[in-house]
N, C-alpha and C positions, 0 to 999 in steps of 0.2 A: 560707734566704737566702744565707748564708756560704758555705754547699759548694756551691751555684750559681754564685757570684762566682768560687770558686777552681777549678770545673768550667771554667766559660767562658775562664777566662785558661790554660787548660792548654794548652801548647805542641804538645803531641800528639795533639790530638782537632781531627779538622778538621770543616768545616760540611759537612750530610749534608742538613737538611730540603728542599733545593733541587734534590736529585738527579732527581727525577721530571719536575722543570720545565727542565731541560736545552734543551729547545727554545729559550729565550729566555735562561736563567741561566749557560750551559756557558760558562767561562772570564772571567766575570765579577768584579769584585771581591768580591763577595760569597760566592764559590764556591770561588774561588783561597785556598790554603795555604801556610803558609809562607813561604819567601823568596820567589816569585812574588808572594803576598799583599803582602807588605811592600814589596815594590817599586813595587807598583801604584797601594796606599793614598797612598806617599810621594809618587808622581806626582801624583796628583789632588788630593791635599791643597792644592797650590799653587793650588788656585783661592781658596783663603780667604787672599786677600792683605791685607795692614794695611785694619784698618778696613771689612773685607768685610761682616758681617752689620750694621753701622750703616749703610753705603752700601745694602745691599739692601734693609733696613726703612724707608729714608725715600726712598729714588729707585725701586726699581723697584715694590716691593708697594705702594704707595698708586695708583698709575696702573693696575696689573694688577687690585686689585679693582674700581675705578671703572667700569673696560670691563664687566668680568666682572657686576658688579650692576646696570648702569645699566637694563637691558630688565625685569629682576625688579622691581627697585623701581617701575619706571612701571606694573608690571602689578598691584603690591600685594600678590606673594604669587611664592611658587618652588617648588623641591622642592629638599630640602638634599642627597640625596646626589647630584643631577646637579650644584646649583649646586657643593658641595664640590669635585666632580671637575673642574668647570672652571675654577674657581679655583686649586686646587692642581695642576693639568695645565698651565696657563698659566706659575703660578710655576715647578714643576720644568723646563717646558719650558726656560725663562729659565737656570737654573742648567745645565741640562744641556748648553745649546745648540745647539737646534731654532728656528730662526727659522717666525715667520707671518705672511710678506710682507703676505697681503692682509687680515689680521684680521678675516675675515667669520666669519659666524656658519657658513658652510656647512666653512671651513678648520678652524675651531675643533671643531665636531662630529666631522669627518675625523677628527681627531687624536684627540680624545676618545674614538671609538670603538676606535681603532686601541693604546691606553694600556689601556684596561680590559680588551682580549684580553690584551695582554701580562702584565697582572695576573691574569688568570685562570689564564694558563700559568704565573707563578711560583708560584702559591699550588695548584698543580693536587693536590700532596698532599692537599688538605683540600675538593675539590672533589667535588661530589655528581654531576656530568653524567659520560658515557662519557670516559676521557681521553684516547682517542685521539681523539676529536671536537674536542676542547679544543685538542689538538696540532695537528692538521689545522687549526684556526684560528687559532691562532699564524702558524703557516708562513705563510698566507696576509696576515695581517697585515704581519710583515715584509717579504713580496714589495710591498706596498703602500707601508709605512714608506720603505723604501730611496730609491726614485726620487719620491716626492713631497715628502720632508721631510728626509732627512737628504743627500741627493746637494748640493742647493743650499746647504745649510748649511754645509756641507764646503768647497765653493767659495767660498762669501763670507770664511770664514775662512784658507782659505789663500791668497786674495788679498789680505787685509788683512796676514799674515804678512809676503807677500813686501814689502809698503811699508813695515811696520816695519824687515825686515834692510835693505831702500836706504834707511833714515832719512827716508822721507817721512811717516811718521805716527811719536809716542811713543807709551811703553805705554800710557798711560792710554785710547789711543784703542783699544786691541785689547779684544773681549769678555771679560768676566770669566764665564768657564763652563766646564766640563769638555772639552766637545771643543776649545776651543782649547787646551787644556793639552795634551794628546793630540796633537795635530798637530802642535803646537811641540815636544814635549819626549818624546812617545811614540818607541818602537823599532815601525818600520812593519812588522819582521815578526813581533813580537808582536801588533799590532793590525792584522789582516789586515782586509779589506773584512768579512768573515762576522764577526767578534770586533766590530770597531769597532761593525756595528749591533747585536749583543747587548748592548754594554757602555752604549751611549746607549739602546737600550732600556730596560733594568736601571734606570738612571737614573730614566728617565720613569717606569716602573711603580712604582717602589719609595716613591720619591716621594709621588707623585701617590695611590696605593692607602691608601698607611698615613695620610697627612695627610688624605685625605678621610675616611677612617671615624671615625681620632683626633678630628676637629674635628666630628662629626656627634655622637660619643657625649659630648663636652665640651658640647657644646649642650644635648642631652637632661639630662645632670645638672646642669648650672648652672642651666638653666630651673627644673626640678623643685625641686631645693633651696630657690631662691630665693623661687619661688611660696608656700612654705612660709610665710614672715613677708615683709612688705613693706616693711621694713627691708634686708633684705640685697640689695634692688637698688638703694638707694642707698649702698650700700658696694662694690655693683660698681660702679656708675658713678664714684664718686668715688675709688676706689683703684686704680689697674693695677696696682701690685705685689700686691695681693690677689687680683685678677683671675686673675692668673699662677697664684698658688698653685691655685687653683679649676682650672685648667687640668691644674696638675701631678698633680694629686689625681686627676683625672679618665682621665688618663694611666697613672696607676698601677694604677687598676681596669680598665683597658681596655688592653692592651696589643696590640701590631698582629699580632703573632704569638703564640698563648698558651703554645707550647713552643719552643724550641729542638732542634734535633738534633745531636748528634757523632758521628764514628765514630773509632774507636780506631787511631792507624798502626802503636800496639807496643803490648804487656801494661802495663798499668799499675794501680796501685791510687788508686783515687779516694774520698773524703771523702762517703760518703753513699750511695755506690754498690758500693763493694769492690772486688773486683778485676774486672779489664775484659780481656779477652781482644784482640789483636788484629783488626781489623775489627769487633768488636761495637760494636752501635748504643747511644749514651747520651742518653736524653730528660731534658731539662732543663724543668720545669715554671713556665716563667716567671710565669703568671697567677697560680696559686697559690702562688708565692713572693712575690709583690708583696701578698698578704693573707695574710702570716705572721701572726697576733697577735702572737709574741715580738716581732717587730721593729716593727710597726704600729698596734700595741695591740690591745685586746680588740673594738674596732669596724672591722676594719681591713677588714670586708666593705661598710662603709658610706662613702658619698660624706660627707667632714669635712674641709673646705677648713683648718680649724682644726690641722688636725692634725701634731705636731712630731717631728720623727725625729733620732737621733742619728748624728754622722758616723761612718764615710764613705758610709753610705745614702743616697742622692738621693731626693728627696720622690717622683721617678715609678720606683722601684725599678728592676727589669730591663729597663723598658720598650723604652731604647734601645740594649738590649745591654750587654754588657760583654766589655771585653777588646779582642782585635787588629779584632772584628768590630764593637765598637761603631760606630753609624750616624753614618757623616758627617755625615749634616743634623741631628744633636740639636740643636745650637745655634739652626739656622736654625726647626726646627719650634717647639721648646720653648723654647729663649731663655736666657741665662743664668740660672743658679740664685741668686737674691739673695743675698749676701751683707753682713749687717750695716746699716748705712744704705746707701741709693742712692740716687741722682739719678731720680726716675720719669720726668723729662725726656730722659734720655740712657739709659737702662737699657735692654738689648736683650729685648724682651719675647716676640721668636718670630711665626711666622705664623698660629699657630692661636689665639693671646691676638689678635693684630690683627685676626684676621678676624672673630672672634667679638664683639671689642666692637664692629667694625663693624656687623654683624650686627643686633646688640642695641639700639644707638646708634639705628637704623632702626627700632625695634620689633618683631623679629621674634618670632614666637611660633610654638609648633607650631598649625597648622592645625585647629583643633574640630569640622570637618565631616567629614574626612580622617584617621583615627588613622595613628600610623607604624608600620610591620610590618617586623620582622624578615627579612633574606634567607632565602630559600631554596637560594640558588644552591652554600652554600659551608657547613663544619661550622664556621667562626669566627663568632661571635655578634656579625656585624655588622649596621648598619640596612640593608634595602633599599629602603625608602620612606618618605620623611619630608617628608611636605608643610608647608611654614610660610606665613603670611602675617605681612605689616608693617603694624602696627597704629600710626597716625600717635599715637593716645592713649599709647601706651607708650615712643613717642621719646625719644631724650634730648637730641635737638636739634631 
């Protein structure tokens, strides 16, 4: 666990897991190294202006979830993989800066299919499909995404930035998203049209893919655990801080990427790996580290939301990465880790906790007539089919 922390922070190890997915990942924040990465991260971190997370959870999230859930609630059932992608794709699109002016099911479906294709391209190293087929599909998706979604989003933001520069609107009228930050403060020679498309595509797929899968894992873990004792449902309903602890425990057990790969840019000696030659690949087994009994206790393989860990270890382990490649959206997805007594009314819970509380509040349960199934498209242990129903008798309100 601690050797991995040191390794992921090593300045001479560069990201290597996404080399095969260069068609969508080349020159994006996640694959840059050294000074270019530091500059890109510093630039895009500007989207997190004062009170960003509080504003997002209280202002953007409720409307997005309400619109995404309305048809499913009316039908009394949903498919959690599809729903998870729909909700998180919309949330990620808001954060990345992609407009959906029609707000129609057709428009949402089209963007959802593009984002799912981007996700498969980014994680191509674990795909069970022919890699050239996946790359061809990603190129076609990029060719569809740019004219139908990105161009109009760029044009609207350029017009707003011009209005702001002329003093016609104030700062608060500008969108709070990555695309606006890039157009306002980014170097045009760095953000060529191709790089800009991949960068925004990266944000869309990274946020939607990892958040959706984490949401489904957490739904399954929390439901399974709570069903063992009825009083656990009472605790989940009445204590949102504890509910977030349950989400963090599931995040620990199911990191979005089970491994991290790094390539050495020079000869070095690494704790736990020994001597590493220049160009040699190092694999960090994040999923295994997150279940290290020496750190998380003898029941490290078990979902236990009452678990405590000693600082500086976080309750979700290495799930959001460590070091310079720590996920920018960690607090957006997982919220803030509670320290001492916190006010439940103002605490940032993260979108996964808020979405799951919304689902369980409406009585969401696995469909007893259609069992969930693991995905057959990837080596990653993700759910591929997870039908749910909304049982009014189980609703919290």
